[in-house]
DRENDO-1510 file (C-alpha; in Angstrom, 1 decimal, always signed):
<recs>
REC; n; res; u; v; w
REC; 1; UNK; +37.5; +35.4; -34.6 .
REC; 2; UNK; +35.7; +34.6; -37.9 .
REC; 3; UNK; +33.9; +37.5; -39.9 .
REC; 4; UNK; +31.8; +34.5; -41.9 .
REC; 5; UNK; +31.2; +31.3; -39.6 .
REC; 6; UNK; +29.4; +28.4; -41.5 .
REC; 7; UNK; +27.1; +28.0; -38.7 .
REC; 8; UNK; +25.8; +31.6; -39.1 .
REC; 9; UNK; +24.8; +32.9; -42.9 .
REC; 10; UNK; +24.4; +36.3; -42.1 .
REC; 11; UNK; +27.3; +38.7; -40.4 .
REC; 12; UNK; +27.8; +40.3; -36.9 .
REC; 13; UNK; +27.2; +43.8; -36.3 .
REC; 14; UNK; +30.6; +43.1; -34.7 .
REC; 15; UNK; +32.1; +42.2; -37.6 .
REC; 16; UNK; +30.6; +44.6; -39.6 .
REC; 17; UNK; +31.7; +47.2; -36.8 .
REC; 18; UNK; +35.1; +45.6; -37.3 .
REC; 19; UNK; +35.5; +45.7; -40.5 .
REC; 20; UNK; +34.4; +49.4; -40.7 .
REC; 21; UNK; +37.6; +50.6; -38.2 .
REC; 22; UNK; +39.6; +48.4; -39.8 .
REC; 23; UNK; +40.0; +46.0; -37.5 .
REC; 24; UNK; +39.2; +42.6; -39.0 .
REC; 25; UNK; +42.2; +40.6; -39.7 .
REC; 26; UNK; +42.6; +40.3; -43.3 .
REC; 27; UNK; +41.5; +36.6; -44.1 .
REC; 28; UNK; +38.5; +37.6; -42.3 .
REC; 29; UNK; +37.8; +41.2; -44.0 .
REC; 30; UNK; +37.6; +38.9; -47.6 .
REC; 31; UNK; +35.2; +36.8; -46.3 .
REC; 32; UNK; +33.0; +39.2; -45.3 .
REC; 33; UNK; +33.9; +41.2; -48.4 .
REC; 34; UNK; +33.1; +38.0; -50.4 .
REC; 35; UNK; +30.0; +37.6; -48.7 .
REC; 36; UNK; +28.3; +40.9; -49.2 .
REC; 37; UNK; +28.4; +40.3; -52.9 .
REC; 38; UNK; +26.1; +37.3; -52.2 .
REC; 39; UNK; +24.1; +38.4; -49.6 .
REC; 40; UNK; +21.3; +41.2; -50.1 .
REC; 41; UNK; +20.4; +40.8; -46.9 .
REC; 42; UNK; +23.8; +41.8; -44.8 .
REC; 43; UNK; +24.5; +44.4; -47.7 .
REC; 44; UNK; +22.0; +45.9; -46.5 .
REC; 45; UNK; +22.6; +46.7; -43.4 .
REC; 46; UNK; +26.1; +47.3; -44.0 .
REC; 47; UNK; +24.6; +49.8; -46.1 .
REC; 48; UNK; +22.6; +51.4; -43.6 .
REC; 49; UNK; +25.6; +51.2; -40.9 .
REC; 50; UNK; +28.1; +53.0; -43.1 .
REC; 51; UNK; +25.0; +55.9; -43.8 .
REC; 52; UNK; +25.0; +56.0; -39.9 .
REC; 53; UNK; +28.8; +56.3; -39.4 .
REC; 54; UNK; +29.0; +58.8; -42.4 .
REC; 55; UNK; +26.0; +60.8; -40.7 .
REC; 56; UNK; +28.0; +60.9; -37.2 .
REC; 57; UNK; +31.5; +62.6; -39.1 .
REC; 58; UNK; +29.0; +65.4; -40.8 .
REC; 59; UNK; +27.6; +66.3; -37.1 .
REC; 60; UNK; +30.7; +66.6; -35.3 .
REC; 61; UNK; +34.5; +68.1; -36.1 .
REC; 62; UNK; +37.4; +65.6; -37.4 .
REC; 63; UNK; +40.1; +64.2; -35.4 .
REC; 64; UNK; +43.0; +66.1; -37.7 .
REC; 65; UNK; +41.9; +70.1; -35.9 .
REC; 66; UNK; +44.0; +68.3; -33.3 .
REC; 67; UNK; +47.4; +68.6; -34.4 .
REC; 68; UNK; +46.2; +72.0; -36.2 .
REC; 69; UNK; +45.2; +73.0; -32.8 .
REC; 70; UNK; +48.5; +72.3; -30.6 .
REC; 71; UNK; +50.2; +73.9; -33.3 .
REC; 72; UNK; +48.8; +77.1; -33.2 .
REC; 73; UNK; +48.9; +76.8; -29.4 .
REC; 74; UNK; +52.5; +76.4; -29.9 .
REC; 75; UNK; +52.7; +79.3; -32.0 .
REC; 76; UNK; +50.9; +81.5; -29.6 .
REC; 77; UNK; +53.7; +80.5; -26.6 .
REC; 78; UNK; +51.4; +79.2; -24.5 .
REC; 79; UNK; +52.6; +77.1; -21.2 .
REC; 80; UNK; +51.8; +73.8; -20.5 .
REC; 81; UNK; +48.7; +73.2; -18.3 .
REC; 82; UNK; +48.7; +72.1; -14.9 .
REC; 83; UNK; +48.9; +67.8; -14.8 .
REC; 84; UNK; +47.8; +67.2; -11.1 .
REC; 85; UNK; +46.3; +64.0; -12.4 .
REC; 86; UNK; +46.8; +61.1; -14.4 .
REC; 87; UNK; +44.6; +62.8; -17.1 .
REC; 88; UNK; +46.3; +65.3; -19.2 .
REC; 89; UNK; +43.5; +68.1; -21.5 .
REC; 90; UNK; +44.2; +67.9; -25.2 .
REC; 91; UNK; +43.3; +71.0; -26.9 .
REC; 92; UNK; +39.4; +71.0; -28.1 .
REC; 93; UNK; +39.2; +68.6; -31.2 .
REC; 94; UNK; +37.9; +66.0; -32.7 .
REC; 95; UNK; +34.7; +63.9; -33.0 .
REC; 96; UNK; +35.6; +60.9; -32.1 .
REC; 97; UNK; +33.3; +59.0; -32.8 .
REC; 98; UNK; +33.1; +59.4; -36.2 .
REC; 99; UNK; +32.5; +55.6; -35.4 .
REC; 100; UNK; +29.2; +54.1; -35.0 .
REC; 101; UNK; +31.3; +51.5; -36.4 .
REC; 102; UNK; +32.8; +50.1; -33.3 .
REC; 103; UNK; +35.4; +47.9; -32.1 .
REC; 104; UNK; +35.2; +46.1; -29.0 .
REC; 105; UNK; +37.5; +46.7; -26.1 .
REC; 106; UNK; +38.6; +44.0; -23.7 .
REC; 107; UNK; +35.6; +43.6; -21.7 .
REC; 108; UNK; +36.7; +43.4; -17.6 .
REC; 109; UNK; +34.1; +42.8; -14.7 .
REC; 110; UNK; +32.3; +45.8; -14.2 .
REC; 111; UNK; +33.4; +47.5; -10.5 .
REC; 112; UNK; +30.5; +47.7; -8.3 .
REC; 113; UNK; +32.2; +49.5; -5.7 .
REC; 114; UNK; +30.3; +53.2; -6.3 .
REC; 115; UNK; +27.3; +53.4; -5.7 .
REC; 116; UNK; +26.7; +55.4; -9.1 .
REC; 117; UNK; +24.0; +54.0; -10.9 .
REC; 118; UNK; +25.5; +50.3; -12.5 .
REC; 119; UNK; +22.2; +50.2; -14.0 .
REC; 120; UNK; +21.5; +52.8; -15.6 .
REC; 121; UNK; +17.2; +53.9; -15.9 .
REC; 122; UNK; +15.4; +54.0; -19.2 .
REC; 123; UNK; +15.9; +57.3; -20.6 .
REC; 124; UNK; +18.1; +58.6; -17.4 .
REC; 125; UNK; +21.1; +60.9; -18.4 .
REC; 126; UNK; +24.5; +59.2; -19.0 .
REC; 127; UNK; +28.0; +59.4; -20.7 .
REC; 128; UNK; +29.8; +57.3; -22.8 .
REC; 129; UNK; +33.0; +57.6; -24.7 .
REC; 130; UNK; +35.3; +56.5; -27.9 .
REC; 131; UNK; +38.4; +55.8; -28.3 .
REC; 132; UNK; +41.3; +56.9; -30.7 .
REC; 133; UNK; +44.7; +55.1; -31.5 .
REC; 134; UNK; +46.2; +56.1; -34.4 .
REC; 135; UNK; +43.8; +56.1; -37.0 .
REC; 136; UNK; +41.7; +53.1; -35.5 .
REC; 137; UNK; +38.3; +54.7; -33.6 .
REC; 138; UNK; +36.3; +52.0; -31.5 .
REC; 139; UNK; +33.3; +53.3; -28.9 .
REC; 140; UNK; +34.3; +52.0; -25.7 .
REC; 141; UNK; +32.2; +50.6; -22.7 .
REC; 142; UNK; +32.5; +51.0; -19.3 .
REC; 143; UNK; +35.5; +48.5; -17.5 .
REC; 144; UNK; +37.3; +49.0; -20.8 .
REC; 145; UNK; +41.5; +48.1; -21.2 .
REC; 146; UNK; +42.8; +51.6; -22.1 .
REC; 147; UNK; +46.5; +52.5; -23.2 .
REC; 148; UNK; +48.4; +55.6; -22.1 .
REC; 149; UNK; +48.5; +57.8; -25.3 .
REC; 150; UNK; +45.1; +57.3; -26.7 .
REC; 151; UNK; +42.7; +59.4; -27.3 .
REC; 152; UNK; +39.5; +59.5; -25.0 .
REC; 153; UNK; +36.5; +62.1; -26.3 .
REC; 154; UNK; +33.0; +61.4; -23.9 .
REC; 155; UNK; +29.9; +61.9; -25.0 .
REC; 156; UNK; +26.3; +62.4; -22.7 .
REC; 157; UNK; +23.0; +62.0; -24.1 .
REC; 158; UNK; +20.1; +64.1; -21.7 .
REC; 159; UNK; +16.7; +64.1; -22.6 .
REC; 160; UNK; +16.1; +67.9; -21.5 .
REC; 161; UNK; +19.2; +71.1; -20.7 .
REC; 162; UNK; +20.8; +69.9; -17.3 .
REC; 163; UNK; +23.8; +71.7; -16.1 .
REC; 164; UNK; +26.7; +68.9; -16.2 .
REC; 165; UNK; +29.9; +68.7; -14.9 .
REC; 166; UNK; +32.7; +65.4; -15.9 .
REC; 167; UNK; +35.0; +64.8; -13.4 .
REC; 168; UNK; +37.3; +61.6; -13.2 .
REC; 169; UNK; +38.9; +60.1; -9.6 .
REC; 170; UNK; +42.4; +58.0; -10.1 .
REC; 171; UNK; +45.4; +56.8; -7.0 .
REC; 172; UNK; +47.2; +60.2; -8.3 .
REC; 173; UNK; +43.4; +62.7; -6.9 .
REC; 174; UNK; +40.8; +64.5; -8.7 .
REC; 175; UNK; +40.2; +66.4; -11.8 .
REC; 176; UNK; +37.2; +68.4; -13.3 .
REC; 177; UNK; +37.1; +68.1; -17.1 .
REC; 178; UNK; +34.2; +69.7; -17.6 .
REC; 179; UNK; +33.0; +72.8; -17.5 .
REC; 180; UNK; +36.5; +74.7; -17.6 .
REC; 181; UNK; +36.9; +77.2; -15.7 .
REC; 182; UNK; +34.4; +80.4; -15.9 .
REC; 183; UNK; +32.5; +78.3; -18.6 .
REC; 184; UNK; +28.8; +78.0; -18.6 .
REC; 185; UNK; +28.3; +74.6; -17.1 .
REC; 186; UNK; +24.7; +73.8; -18.8 .
REC; 187; UNK; +24.1; +70.9; -21.9 .
REC; 188; UNK; +21.2; +71.1; -24.0 .
REC; 189; UNK; +19.5; +68.1; -25.2 .
REC; 190; UNK; +21.1; +65.0; -26.5 .
REC; 191; UNK; +21.7; +61.8; -27.6 .
REC; 192; UNK; +25.4; +60.3; -27.7 .
REC; 193; UNK; +26.7; +63.6; -28.2 .
REC; 194; UNK; +30.9; +64.8; -28.1 .
REC; 195; UNK; +31.9; +67.2; -25.4 .
REC; 196; UNK; +33.8; +69.5; -27.7 .
REC; 197; UNK; +37.5; +68.2; -25.9 .
REC; 198; UNK; +39.4; +65.4; -25.8 .
REC; 199; UNK; +41.7; +63.9; -23.4 .
REC; 200; UNK; +45.3; +62.3; -24.1 .
REC; 201; UNK; +46.0; +59.0; -21.4 .
REC; 202; UNK; +49.7; +59.3; -19.2 .
REC; 203; UNK; +51.8; +56.6; -18.6 .
REC; 204; UNK; +50.4; +56.6; -15.2 .
REC; 205; UNK; +49.0; +52.7; -14.6 .
REC; 206; UNK; +45.3; +51.9; -13.0 .
REC; 207; UNK; +41.9; +52.2; -12.8 .
REC; 208; UNK; +40.2; +55.2; -13.1 .
REC; 209; UNK; +36.0; +56.3; -12.6 .
REC; 210; UNK; +34.7; +58.9; -14.5 .
REC; 211; UNK; +31.5; +60.8; -13.6 .
REC; 212; UNK; +29.3; +62.4; -15.4 .
REC; 213; UNK; +27.3; +64.2; -13.1 .
REC; 214; UNK; +23.6; +65.9; -14.3 .
REC; 215; UNK; +21.7; +68.9; -12.4 .
REC; 216; UNK; +18.6; +70.6; -12.7 .
REC; 217; UNK; +20.6; +73.4; -10.8 .
REC; 218; UNK; +24.4; +74.7; -11.1 .
REC; 219; UNK; +26.6; +72.6; -10.0 .
REC; 220; UNK; +29.2; +73.4; -7.5 .
REC; 221; UNK; +31.8; +72.0; -8.9 .
REC; 222; UNK; +34.7; +72.3; -7.0 .
REC; 223; UNK; +33.5; +71.4; -3.4 .
REC; 224; UNK; +32.2; +67.7; -5.6 .
REC; 225; UNK; +35.9; +67.4; -6.8 .
REC; 226; UNK; +37.2; +68.2; -3.2 .
REC; 227; UNK; +35.1; +65.4; -1.9 .
REC; 228; UNK; +36.1; +62.9; -4.7 .
REC; 229; UNK; +39.3; +63.6; -3.9 .
REC; 230; UNK; +38.7; +63.1; -0.1 .
REC; 231; UNK; +36.6; +59.9; -0.1 .
REC; 232; UNK; +36.8; +58.3; -3.8 .
REC; 233; UNK; +33.3; +58.9; -4.2 .
REC; 234; UNK; +30.9; +61.5; -5.9 .
REC; 235; UNK; +28.4; +62.4; -3.1 .
REC; 236; UNK; +24.4; +62.6; -3.3 .
REC; 237; UNK; +23.3; +65.9; -4.4 .
REC; 238; UNK; +19.6; +66.9; -4.2 .
REC; 239; UNK; +18.0; +66.7; -8.0 .
REC; 240; UNK; +21.0; +65.3; -9.7 .
REC; 241; UNK; +21.6; +62.3; -11.6 .
REC; 242; UNK; +25.4; +60.1; -11.2 .
REC; 243; UNK; +26.7; +58.5; -14.2 .
REC; 244; UNK; +29.7; +56.8; -14.2 .
REC; 245; UNK; +32.3; +54.9; -16.2 .
REC; 246; UNK; +35.6; +52.5; -15.1 .
REC; 247; UNK; +38.5; +52.4; -17.0 .
REC; 248; UNK; +41.1; +50.0; -16.8 .
REC; 249; UNK; +44.7; +51.8; -17.9 .
REC; 250; UNK; +47.3; +48.9; -18.6 .
REC; 251; UNK; +50.4; +49.5; -20.5 .
REC; 252; UNK; +51.1; +47.3; -24.3 .
</recs>
């Protein structure tokens, strides 16, 4: 993909996002930088995206806190958390997102196997995620290809405070990622708010579905997990809305 096309005089937002994330080939990156020196419109758009990225970084913790927390855990002698599924908890960390510079992943056909909304209603609560591999961070989309070893951090958007649970199901079973045991499940209103933990993808390959459950009342989380493990789906709940994402884990 060329960052600057002869047929299209301006740089696309996708090219700018990939440039911010360090994902453009060097030839395209040079062409983009040269174009920004001669095109005020693209330069202004690039500056606005850069400000958005900086604002996101300013309000979220850094990915480097992950290693510091891991070192503290090792010194404190904590044992490994149980791994009943193909996802492993990472210690609280990270503002994955810092990437309002977005590098799009490989898009596969969306999975329509669940009744959870595949088309989101305007204003409905929703979940999203960011993926970190090495030093590169990208915003993910449902149906994306991910790889073992990558760190995933989920976000939520809600127009009012709601009770919330985050679960996932795959070939190995079902697990609850949020809330943690004996912790409150109430979230404040916000848009694209990162949750305070990340998950490192392990080596079990296949398709995984992640569910965000938003309710007016406290959520029976363990009952939901058991039903998800038994049927592969989240049951209908009164006064709740469910959003879902599909991830396809493949090796390199």
